[in-house]
TORZA-396982 format. One record per residue: residue number from 0; x, y, z of N, C-alpha, C in turn. Coordinates in steps of 0.05 Angstrom, whole numbers, padded with zeros to 5 digits. Layout:
! TORZA-396982
NUM|X|Y|Z|X|Y|Z|X|Y|Z
...
***
This chain:
! TORZA-396982
0|-00911|-02877|03385|-00915|-02850|03396|-00879|-02841|03409
1|-00877|-02852|03434|-00845|-02852|03436|-00820|-02846|03415
2|-00833|-02860|03395|-00796|-02853|03369|-00802|-02840|03349
3|-00836|-02821|03348|-00843|-02798|03332|-00832|-02772|03352
4|-00843|-02776|03376|-00824|-02754|03400|-00797|-02756|03394
5|-00779|-02769|03392|-00752|-02770|03384|-00752|-02761|03360
6|-00759|-02769|03335|-00752|-02759|03309|-00765|-02734|03313
7|-00774|-02716|03322|-00793|-02692|03327|-00767|-02680|03343
8|-00761|-02687|03365|-00736|-02671|03384|-00707|-02668|03365
9|-00705|-02687|03357|-00679|-02685|03333|-00683|-02663|03314
10|-00699|-02667|03306|-00712|-02639|03279|-00712|-02623|03284
11|-00751|-02606|03300|-00755|-02589|03299|-00745|-02564|03321
12|-00722|-02572|03335|-00710|-02551|03345|-00699|-02540|03327
13|-00669|-02548|03304|-00664|-02542|03280|-00669|-02533|03261
14|-00698|-02537|03252|-00712|-02511|03234|-00733|-02501|03250
15|-00732|-02501|03273|-00754|-02465|03288|-00729|-02457|03293
16|-00695|-02454|03289|-00682|-02438|03289|-00675|-02428|03265
17|-00677|-02445|03239|-00678|-02433|03220|-00700|-02418|03212
18|-00726|-02422|03216|-00757|-02409|03205|-00744|-02378|03237
19|-00739|-02383|03260|-00730|-02356|03267|-00717|-02338|03254
20|-00685|-02348|03242|-00668|-02332|03224|-00687|-02313|03200
21|-00707|-02339|03189|-00724|-02316|03173|-00746|-02297|03175
22|-00745|-02302|03195|-00770|-02279|03210|-00747|-02261|03219
23|-00733|-02263|03232|-00704|-02241|03237|-00696|-02223|03212
24|-00692|-02240|03194|-00691|-02223|03170|-00716|-02215|03162
25|-00739|-02220|03160|-00760|-02202|03143|-00762|-02177|03162
26|-00764|-02181|03200|-00765|-02168|03210|-00741|-02132|03207
27|-00730|-02146|03197|-00699|-02128|03191|-00684|-02121|03218
28|-00686|-02149|03230|-00667|-02155|03247|-00635|-02159|03235
29|-00637|-02179|03220|-00611|-02187|03202|-00608|-02173|03179
30|-00581|-02182|03155|-00597|-02172|03134|-00573|-02180|03124
31|-00569|-02180|03092|-00545|-02188|03071|-00522|-02204|03085
32|-00513|-02169|03092|-00481|-02170|03108|-00467|-02195|03126
33|-00497|-02191|03155|-00505|-02213|03175|-00490|-02234|03166
34|-00514|-02237|03152|-00502|-02270|03128|-00485|-02276|03134
35|-00464|-02266|03109|-00446|-02264|03090|-00430|-02261|03116
36|-00429|-02246|03134|-00409|-02245|03154|-00414|-02277|03175
37|-00436|-02283|03182|-00439|-02303|03202|-00424|-02321|03182
38|-00435|-02335|03153|-00436|-02355|03146|-00401|-02361|03137
39|-00388|-02333|03136|-00352|-02334|03134|-00348|-02344|03156
40|-00351|-02330|03187|-00338|-02339|03211|-00345|-02367|03222
41|-00372|-02377|03211|-00375|-02400|03217|-00358|-02430|03203
42|-00358|-02416|03175|-00333|-02440|03156|-00304|-02431|03168
43|-00293|-02406|03181|-00267|-02411|03168|-00266|-02414|03206
44|-00290|-02401|03226|-00269|-02406|03247|-00285|-02428|03267
45|-00318|-02421|03271|-00327|-02434|03304|-00330|-02461|03286
46|-00346|-02469|03261|-00345|-02497|03252|-00319|-02513|03256
47|-00302|-02496|03255|-00270|-02508|03249|-00269|-02521|03283
48|-00271|-02505|03293|-00262|-02508|03333|-00283|-02522|03342
49|-00305|-02527|03326|-00321|-02553|03343|-00308|-02580|03328
50|-00307|-02574|03311|-00288|-02596|03298|-00269|-02620|03315
51|-00255|-02586|03318|-00226|-02594|03338|-00226|-02608|03373
52|-00254|-02596|03374|-00261|-02600|03400|-00271|-02626|03404
53|-00284|-02637|03394|-00303|-02665|03387|-00280|-02683|03381
54|-00270|-02677|03361|-00232|-02691|03352|-00225|-02698|03376
55|-00219|-02687|03393|-00189|-02684|03408|-00205|-02709|03440
56|-00234|-02703|03441|-00245|-02724|03460|-00259|-02738|03449
57|-00246|-02743|03422|-00254|-02779|03413|-00237|-02797|03408
58|-00229|-02815|03417|-00205|-02846|03420|-00206|-02843|03387
59|-00191|-02832|03373|-00195|-02832|03337|-00176|-02853|03330
60|-00166|-02869|03342|-00151|-02893|03342|-00183|-02915|03337
61|-00192|-02916|03361|-00209|-02935|03368|-00227|-02929|03344
62|-00241|-02901|03342|-00259|-02901|03324|-00256|-02889|03291
63|-00226|-02891|03288|-00229|-02887|03260|-00237|-02922|03247
64|-00253|-02919|03224|-00266|-02937|03208|-00254|-02933|03186
65|-00233|-02952|03171|-00233|-02945|03137|-00254|-02942|03116
66|-00272|-02977|03135|-00297|-02978|03117|-00319|-02962|03114
67|-00327|-02945|03138|-00332|-02913|03136|-00332|-02906|03116
68|-00313|-02889|03115|-00301|-02870|03104|-00297|-02878|03070
69|-00297|-02901|03066|-00300|-02922|03042|-00334|-02918|03023
70|-00344|-02934|03053|-00373|-02925|03044|-00376|-02893|03040
71|-00376|-02881|03052|-00386|-02851|03042|-00374|-02840|03026
72|-00341|-02840|03016|-00331|-02836|02990|-00345|-02843|02963
73|-00345|-02877|02962|-00363|-02894|02949|-00388|-02886|02938
74|-00412|-02881|02959|-00433|-02876|02949|-00437|-02845|02948
75|-00419|-02825|02960|-00421|-02805|02936|-00414|-02807|02915
76|-00389|-02820|02903|-00388|-02818|02868|-00403|-02834|02852
77|-00418|-02854|02869|-00446|-02867|02859|-00461|-02848|02840
78|-00471|-02831|02871|-00492|-02814|02864|-00478|-02791|02836
79|-00467|-02778|02847|-00462|-02762|02819|-00454|-02765|02802
80|-00446|-02797|02799|-00451|-02810|02765|-00474|-02818|02748
81|-00494|-02832|02774|-00511|-02840|02757|-00534|-02810|02759
82|-00532|-02787|02776|-00556|-02771|02772|-00531|-02755|02746
83|-00513|-02752|02739|-00504|-02730|02716|-00509|-02759|02687
84|-00506|-02781|02691|-00511|-02799|02675|-00551|-02790|02656
85|-00572|-02794|02688|-00599|-02796|02687|-00611|-02769|02678
86|-00588|-02736|02683|-00590|-02718|02674|-00589|-02726|02638
87|-00572|-02735|02626|-00560|-02726|02600|-00584|-02744|02590
88|-00587|-02756|02600|-00613|-02774|02584|-00639|-02762|02583
89|-00643|-02757|02602|-00674|-02745|02608|-00683|-02713|02603
90|-00662|-02698|02606|-00666|-02671|02621|-00663|-02656|02583
91|-00691|-02645|02577|-00693|-02633|02548|-00672|-02613|02543
92|-00671|-02594|02581|-00666|-02570|02569|-00633|-02568|02578
93|-00614|-02580|02556|-00585|-02579|02564|-00564|-02557|02575
94|-00577|-02535|02580|-00561|-02511|02598|-00569|-02521|02626
95|-00589|-02528|02631|-00592|-02536|02670|-00578|-02563|02674
96|-00556|-02573|02658|-00558|-02603|02667|-00534|-02599|02693
97|-00524|-02578|02700|-00492|-02569|02704|-00501|-02572|02733
98|-00524|-02555|02736|-00541|-02545|02757|-00550|-02563|02776
99|-00566|-02581|02753|-00589|-02599|02761|-00571|-02625|02774
100|-00556|-02633|02768|-00533|-02647|02775|-00519|-02645|02807
101|-00512|-02616|02799|-00492|-02603|02833|-00505|-02606|02845
102|-00536|-02591|02848|-00553|-02589|02876|-00581|-02613|02883
103|-00569|-02627|02858|-00576|-02666|02866|-00566|-02675|02882
104|-00537|-02682|02883|-00526|-02699|02892|-00508|-02686|02919
105|-00502|-02653|02913|-00498|-02646|02936|-00508|-02632|02956
106|-00501|-02641|02980|-00527|-02632|03010|-00504|-02604|03033
107|-00522|-02610|03049|-00514|-02589|03061|-00492|-02600|03087
108|-00474|-02623|03086|-00469|-02648|03107|-00462|-02640|03131
109|-00438|-02620|03123|-00418|-02601|03148|-00440|-02587|03162
110|-00452|-02564|03157|-00463|-02551|03166|-00490|-02559|03179
111|-00512|-02570|03169|-00531|-02588|03181|-00535|-02613|03193
112|-00509|-02613|03174|-00497|-02643|03195|-00490|-02652|03215
113|-00474|-02625|03222|-00459|-02616|03251|-00482|-02606|03271
114|-00507|-02601|03264|-00523|-02584|03276|-00549|-02610|03288
115|-00549|-02629|03268|-00581|-02646|03268|-00556|-02664|03298
116|-00539|-02680|03291|-00521|-02697|03296|-00517|-02693|03326
117|-00505|-02652|03333|-00500|-02642|03359|-00527|-02649|03371
118|-00551|-02641|03354|-00573|-02631|03382|-00582|-02657|03378
119|-00576|-02687|03381|-00584|-02715|03386|-00570|-02727|03407
120|-00550|-02722|03395|-00530|-02737|03411|-00509|-02723|03430
121|-00503|-02690|03433|-00483|-02673|03441|-00457|-02659|03428
122|-00452|-02688|03410|-00436|-02682|03396|-00430|-02678|03380
123|-00415|-02685|03358|-00412|-02693|03314|-00413|-02712|03317
124|-00407|-02738|03333|-00407|-02764|03331|-00377|-02765|03307
125|-00390|-02778|03293|-00385|-02790|03269|-00382|-02765|03242
126|-00391|-02745|03244|-00398|-02730|03225|-00367|-02728|03214
127|-00347|-02721|03236|-00325|-02714|03218|-00316|-02732|03198
128|-00323|-02757|03201|-00307|-02778|03188|-00333|-02781|03165
129|-00348|-02775|03171|-00368|-02772|03132|-00352|-02758|03133
130|-00353|-02720|03132|-00336|-02707|03116|-00313|-02707|03107
131|-00294|-02724|03117|-00276|-02728|03103|-00276|-02749|03076
132|-00294|-02769|03081|-00306|-02783|03063|-00313|-02777|03032
133|-00333|-02755|03047|-00348|-02732|03021|-00349|-02712|03012
134|-00341|-02692|03029|-00346|-02664|03028|-00319|-02661|03007
135|-00283|-02671|03007|-00286|-02673|02989|-00291|-02677|02959
136|-00306|-02693|02962|-00310|-02705|02931|-00323|-02688|02929
137|-00348|-02676|02944|-00373|-02657|02934|-00354|-02639|02921
138|-00336|-02616|02927|-00321|-02596|02914|-00307|-02614|02895
139|-00288|-02635|02892|-00281|-02640|02855|-00298|-02648|02833
140|-00317|-02666|02849|-00342|-02681|02833|-00366|-02636|02815
141|-00363|-02619|02836|-00374|-02605|02827|-00363|-02587|02806
142|-00339|-02581|02816|-00322|-02571|02793|-00324|-02580|02763
143|-00317|-02615|02763|-00323|-02622|02737|-00347|-02627|02724
144|-00365|-02625|02740|-00398|-02615|02728|-00396|-02594|02712
145|-00398|-02577|02723|-00396|-02543|02721|-00374|-02531|02706
146|-00360|-02549|02699|-00340|-02539|02679|-00347|-02556|02651
147|-00347|-02583|02653|-00358|-02599|02636|-00386|-02596|02623
148|-00411|-02583|02624|-00433|-02575|02629|-00445|-02553|02623
149|-00422|-02536|02643|-00428|-02500|02634|-00443|-02494|02613
150|-00463|-02476|02605|-00468|-02463|02588|-00455|-02445|02570
151|-00441|-02433|02590|-00409|-02415|02577|-00390|-02425|02557
152|-00387|-02442|02570|-00364|-02459|02559|-00380|-02477|02535
153|-00398|-02487|02538|-00408|-02506|02518|-00410|-02491|02483
154|-00416|-02449|02493|-00417|-02445|02467|-00397|-02433|02468
155|-00368|-02428|02470|-00348|-02426|02476|-00331|-02440|02460
156|-00328|-02430|02432|-00320|-02454|02401|-00290|-02453|02405
157|-00273|-02444|02433|-00245|-02434|02427|-00238|-02464|02441
158|-00236|-02492|02430|-00235|-02509|02447|-00206|-02510|02467
159|-00192|-02502|02457|-00165|-02501|02469|-00159|-02483|02505
160|-00169|-02458|02494|-00184|-02442|02509|-00202|-02450|02545
161|-00226|-02466|02533|-00243|-02484|02542|-00237|-02500|02561
162|-00207|-02522|02547|-00193|-02534|02559|-00165|-02526|02585
163|-00164|-02504|02577|-00147|-02480|02599|-00159|-02479|02631
164|-00185|-02467|02618|-00206|-02454|02642|-00211|-02485|02657
165|-00216|-02500|02642|-00218|-02519|02663|-00204|-02540|02678
166|-00176|-02532|02667|-00146|-02544|02683|-00147|-02525|02712
167|-00145|-02498|02691|-00142|-02489|02721|-00171|-02482|02747
168|-00192|-02483|02729|-00209|-02489|02755|-00202|-02514|02776
169|-00194|-02530|02761|-00196|-02560|02773|-00169|-02560|02800
170|-00151|-02535|02780|-00125|-02533|02799|-00132|-02516|02824
171|-00158|-02500|02817|-00172|-02480|02842|-00177|-02503|02867
172|-00200|-02515|02849|-00214|-02532|02869|-00197|-02550|02889
173|-00179|-02572|02879|-00148|-02575|02885|-00144|-02563|02913
174|-00134|-02547|02907|-00126|-02513|02925|-00144|-02505|02953
175|-00164|-02509|02944|-00186|-02510|02957|-00194|-02524|02968
176|-00187|-02547|02973|-00188|-02575|02985|-00175|-02577|03006
177|-00144|-02568|02991|-00122|-02569|03018|-00130|-02549|03042
178|-00139|-02516|03037|-00131|-02502|03042|-00170|-02503|03065
179|-00187|-02515|03057|-00215|-02516|03068|-00211|-02511|03098
180|-00222|-02495|03117|-00221|-02486|03145|-00232|-02519|03149
181|-00251|-02528|03146|-00266|-02544|03161|-00242|-02577|03156
182|-00228|-02581|03141|-00216|-02604|03122|-00184|-02608|03145
183|-00180|-02564|03157|-00156|-02566|03167|-00157|-02564|03196
184|-00181|-02560|03201|-00191|-02566|03229|-00199|-02606|03233
185|-00209|-02613|03221|-00206|-02640|03226|-00182|-02657|03230
186|-00150|-02648|03211|-00140|-02656|03203|-00124|-02650|03237
187|-00117|-02626|03244|-00115|-02616|03263|-00124|-02627|03291
188|-00148|-02633|03290|-00169|-02657|03310|-00154|-02672|03311
189|-00150|-02695|03300|-00137|-02724|03299|-00118|-02720|03299
190|-00095|-02707|03295|-00076|-02695|03298|-00068|-02699|03330
191|-00083|-02678|03339|-00090|-02673|03373|-00102|-02698|03393
192|-00119|-02718|03380|-00125|-02738|03388|-00102|-02758|03394
193|-00092|-02762|03368|-00076|-02788|03362|-00045|-02778|03390
194|-00044|-02744|03387|-00016|-02741|03413|-00040|-02736|03435
195|-00051|-02747|03446|-00070|-02744|03470|-00069|-02723|03482
196|-00065|-02697|03466|-00060|-02672|03474|-00088|-02660|03490
197|-00070|-02640|03521|-00098|-02629|03530|-00104|-02605|03529
198|-00116|-02590|03524|-00106|-02547|03519|-00119|-02546|03562
199|-00097|-02531|03561|-00099|-02522|03594|-00126|-02515|03599
200|-00145|-02508|03622|-00167|-02502|03627|-00180|-02473|03602
201|-00160|-02455|03610|-00166|-02429|03609|-00182|-02432|03569
202|-00158|-02450|03557|-00171|-02445|03526|-00182|-02457|03516
203|-00188|-02485|03535|-00207|-02515|03534|-00227|-02499|03526
204|-00237|-02473|03549|-00263|-02461|03545|-00275|-02446|03530
205|-00254|-02429|03526|-00251|-02408|03501|-00261|-02417|03478
206|-00248|-02447|03473|-00258|-02460|03449|-00279|-02463|03448
207|-00299|-02480|03469|-00313|-02490|03475|-00341|-02473|03472
208|-00333|-02445|03480|-00349|-02417|03481|-00361|-02414|03454
209|-00334|-02419|03436|-00334|-02399|03409|-00344|-02425|03397
210|-00335|-02451|03398|-00358|-02474|03385|-00390|-02470|03386
211|-00396|-02473|03405|-00427|-02463|03419|-00443|-02442|03398
212|-00426|-02425|03392|-00434|-02406|03373|-00448|-02419|03346
213|-00432|-02437|03340|-00442|-02453|03302|-00464|-02450|03303
214|-00479|-02475|03313|-00496|-02482|03305|-00518|-02465|03305
215|-00536|-02447|03322|-00552|-02431|03332|-00539|-02414|03304
216|-00528|-02397|03304|-00510|-02382|03284|-00517|-02385|03254
217|-00507|-02413|03250|-00510|-02426|03215|-00546|-02432|03216
218|-00556|-02435|03230|-00577|-02441|03234|-00593|-02411|03222
219|-00593|-02402|03235|-00599|-02370|03230|-00583|-02358|03200
220|-00579|-02360|03188|-00559|-02353|03169|-00574|-02356|03146
221|-00584|-02386|03151|-00601|-02401|03127|-00615|-02399|03140
222|-00640|-02388|03158|-00663|-02372|03155|-00675|-02355|03139
223|-00645|-02339|03143|-00642|-02303|03136|-00646|-02307|03110
224|-00626|-02324|03092|-00623|-02326|03053|-00652|-02341|03052
225|-00667|-02345|03064|-00680|-02365|03053|-00703|-02340|03037
226|-00705|-02349|03002|-00724|-02330|02989|-00745|-02359|02982
227|-00771|-02363|02985|-00791|-02361|02985|-00791|-02360|02952
228|-00804|-02337|02937|-00801|-02325|02913|-00780|-02353|02888
229|-00760|-02355|02895|-00752|-02366|02885|-00754|-02411|02883
230|-00771|-02410|02891|-00772|-02442|02897|-00806|-02435|02881
231|-00811|-02429|02857|-00819|-02436|02839|-00811|-02425|02806
232|-00785|-02416|02806|-00774|-02413|02784|-00763|-02439|02771
233|-00767|-02443|02745|-00760|-02472|02742|-00767|-02505|02756
234|-00790|-02496|02770|-00809|-02524|02789|-00786|-02540|02779
235|-00802|-02552|02749|-00799|-02581|02746|-00782|-02590|02753
236|-00754|-02590|02738|-00727|-02597|02750|-00717|-02587|02771
237|-00729|-02569|02787|-00716|-02565|02818|-00739|-02584|02833
238|-00767|-02590|02838|-00780|-02616|02845|-00769|-02637|02848
239|-00759|-02651|02813|-00742|-02671|02812|-00707|-02679|02827
240|-00697|-02657|02831|-00674|-02646|02838|-00679|-02657|02867
241|-00695|-02643|02879|-00703|-02642|02909|-00699|-02668|02919
242|-00729|-02683|02893|-00733|-02700|02909|-00715|-02725|02909
243|-00689|-02721|02887|-00670|-02738|02891|-00649|-02733|02910
244|-00642|-02706|02924|-00630|-02699|02946|-00642|-02710|02962
245|-00668|-02708|02975|-00680|-02724|03000|-00684|-02734|03019
246|-00694|-02752|02977|-00708|-02783|02985|-00690|-02795|02969
247|-00683|-02793|02943|-00677|-02818|02917|-00657|-02832|02932
248|-00634|-02812|02939|-00608|-02823|02957|-00616|-02840|02980
249|-00623|-02831|03001|-00636|-02841|03015|-00655|-02875|03015
250|-00677|-02871|02991|-00674|-02900|02989|-00658|-02920|02981
251|-00639|-02915|02961|-00626|-02930|02950|-00595|-02937|02961
252|-00587|-02911|02990|-00565|-02924|03009|-00568|-02936|03035
253|-00590|-02930|03049|-00595|-02929|03074|-00588|-02957|03083
254|-00610|-02970|03062|-00615|-02996|03061|-00586|-03017|03073
255|-00569|-03010|03053|-00547|-03021|03046|-00530|-03012|03061
256|-00533|-02988|03075|-00517|-02978|03100|-00527|-02986|03126
257|-00552|-03001|03128|-00559|-03018|03155|-00539|-03053|03142
258|-00539|-03059|03120|-00534|-03082|03117|-00511|-03089|03130
259|-00496|-03060|03128|-00457|-03063|03133|-00456|-03058|03156
260|-00487|-03062|03172|-00474|-03056|03210|-00473|-03035|03215
261|-00473|-03002|03207|-00471|-02979|03211|-00499|-02978|03229
262|-00498|-02972|03243|-00520|-02969|03274|-00509|-02946|03271
263|-00526|-02927|03297|-00536|-02897|03318|-00517|-02869|03304
264|-00489|-02866|03312|-00485|-02842|03300|-00475|-02848|03284
265|-00470|-02867|03271|-00449|-02881|03250|-00476|-02876|03217
266|-00494|-02886|03219|-00516|-02885|03206|-00536|-02853|03214
267|-00540|-02841|03233|-00552|-02817|03229|-00526|-02802|03209
268|-00513|-02789|03219|-00485|-02784|03193|-00488|-02785|03176
269|-00501|-02814|03162|-00497|-02825|03143|-00535|-02803|03129
270|-00550|-02806|03139|-00578|-02789|03152|-00572|-02765|03134
271|-00549|-02754|03152|-00551|-02725|03131|-00532|-02722|03108
272|-00521|-02739|03103|-00499|-02739|03081|-00513|-02748|03053
273|-00536|-02758|03057|-00554|-02768|03045|-00584|-02753|03044
274|-00591|-02748|03052|-00612|-02740|03068|-00616|-02713|03064
275|-00596|-02687|03074|-00598|-02656|03072|-00595|-02649|03049
276|-00610|-02621|03047|-00629|-02608|03034|-00588|-02595|03018
277|-00591|-02585|02989|-00578|-02566|02980|-00571|-02548|02993
278|-00539|-02554|02983|-00520|-02539|03008|-00531|-02503|02989
279|-00532|-02483|03002|-00529|-02446|02987|-00503|-02444|02986
280|-00476|-02467|02981|-00452|-02454|02967|-00452|-02467|02938
281|-00479|-02479|02925|-00469|-02495|02899|-00483|-02459|02882
282|-00500|-02451|02895|-00508|-02418|02872|-00486|-02414|02872
283|-00466|-02402|02898|-00440|-02395|02888|-00424|-02404|02866
284|-00425|-02422|02870|-00407|-02448|02841|-00417|-02446|02819
285|-00442|-02448|02822|-00459|-02453|02789|-00459|-02424|02776
286|-00456|-02401|02805|-00459|-02367|02787|-00419|-02365|02779
287|-00403|-02374|02795|-00374|-02375|02779|-00373|-02391|02766
288|-00379|-02405|02756|-00387|-02421|02726|-00394|-02417|02704
289|-00411|-02396|02708|-00422|-02389|02679|-00456|-02392|02677
290|-00466|-02404|02702|-00497|-02406|02697|-00512|-02394|02707
291|-00540|-02394|02704|-00562|-02371|02720|-00563|-02374|02751
292|-00570|-02401|02751|-00568|-02396|02781|-00598|-02397|02786
293|-00602|-02392|02773|-00638|-02397|02784|-00655|-02432|02791
294|-00646|-02445|02774|-00639|-02468|02778|-00636|-02477|02809
295|-00614|-02473|02816|-00598|-02478|02834|-00610|-02467|02861
296|-00627|-02438|02860|-00637|-02428|02892|-00668|-02438|02892
297|-00673|-02444|02863|-00696|-02466|02867|-00689|-02481|02886
298|-00674|-02496|02882|-00674|-02529|02889|-00666|-02518|02927
299|-00654|-02499|02920|-00637|-02496|02954|-00666|-02486|02970
300|-00681|-02472|02961|-00712|-02465|02977|-00725|-02497|02980
301|-00725|-02497|02960|-00757|-02526|02955|-00732|-02550|02976
302|-00718|-02564|02970|-00694|-02587|02989|-00697|-02584|03023
303|-00697|-02547|03029|-00686|-02542|03046|-00727|-02537|03063
304|-00733|-02527|03049|-00764|-02528|03061|-00783|-02559|03071
305|-00762|-02574|03048|-00782|-02596|03050|-00765|-02621|03077
306|-00746|-02622|03076|-00724|-02625|03088|-00730|-02636|03119
307|-00740|-02618|03117|-00759|-02621|03152|-00775|-02634|03156
308|-00797|-02648|03135|-00812|-02675|03150|-00789|-02701|03135
309|-00785|-02696|03104|-00771|-02726|03100|-00735|-02737|03113
310|-00728|-02719|03136|-00706|-02716|03150|-00723|-02729|03177
311|-00745|-02722|03187|-00758|-02721|03219|-00772|-02758|03213
312|-00776|-02754|03176|-00797|-02778|03170|-00772|-02805|03167
313|-00748|-02803|03164|-00717|-02823|03156|-00711|-02829|03175
314|-00715|-02807|03196|-00703|-02819|03230|-00728|-02834|03252
315|-00750|-02824|03239|-00767|-02842|03256|-00780|-02867|03248
316|-00760|-02870|03223|-00766|-02899|03212|-00744|-02924|03227
317|-00716|-02909|03224|-00699|-02910|03228|-00693|-02923|03251
318|-00714|-02905|03274|-00721|-02906|03307|-00732|-02927|03308
319|-00744|-02932|03299|-00778|-02953|03295|-00758|-02982|03294
320|-00753|-02977|03273|-00732|-03000|03266|-00710|-03011|03286
321|-00705|-02996|03304|-00685|-03006|03326|-00650|-03000|03316
322|-00650|-02976|03299|-00624|-02966|03286|-00611|-02947|03296
323|-00628|-02934|03306|-00612|-02907|03320|-00626|-02906|03345
***
């Protein structure tokens, strides 16, 4: 019972705020513009500040682990490759392969990952290290599969034009990674940690106050953008992709993480990397690549809805076995 309470304490507050955001949207306390502004504020300012704050407090030289970052990168790559090959072999409707692959391997590691770990441990733990290993690859691999499998590009008979478009999109993706506020926040936080810089009290308190906005604002925005009606569209591949995102990857790679000796904060960040729901940014990228976005939006809704059960169960099992 103690382990179950621990697991519920880890997940229920996070999902309760998501439900609260959904209720606020239904009651028209918040609208679509609020959600857009909240996401932009979190992505560009509050989440980077939170990461800077926690990294500054970390002994980065002692806690930097090449093996951990390499594990996150290799697992992300393996998931992407296997899911893409499987989709090519087993999905009959080839027009949905791009959306299926992206939605199945790319989770909300930064936002929800930070929320979960912060709720459990009081800081972001090893989430920054996980982000370094996985998030840049999320962006690169998403661009690759969307450009290679986009139905718009497949219908375009001008091969030279398609190759040029793909080249430009990959270039823009790389630029986007370099200019990503979250990545920049991690770089700044690491530099300040290595230089052992301490902010003046007034500046530190200001950053701390802004950083505290991150989690509740992000979760309210996620809840506010939730649309149950989209969950039933393209239900077959949406359920399959959501299962892979929430359970399939975790079943395969969490035991490997345990065998490699990852525990507590390290393992919890890996849980989020493998088992977090499909990130809403997948929809934006899918639409930008010429996909209709229906499958992606369905996967976002279904995976977010059921992640409350799957993540709680995973944490309960790991807690019972003494790994977290």
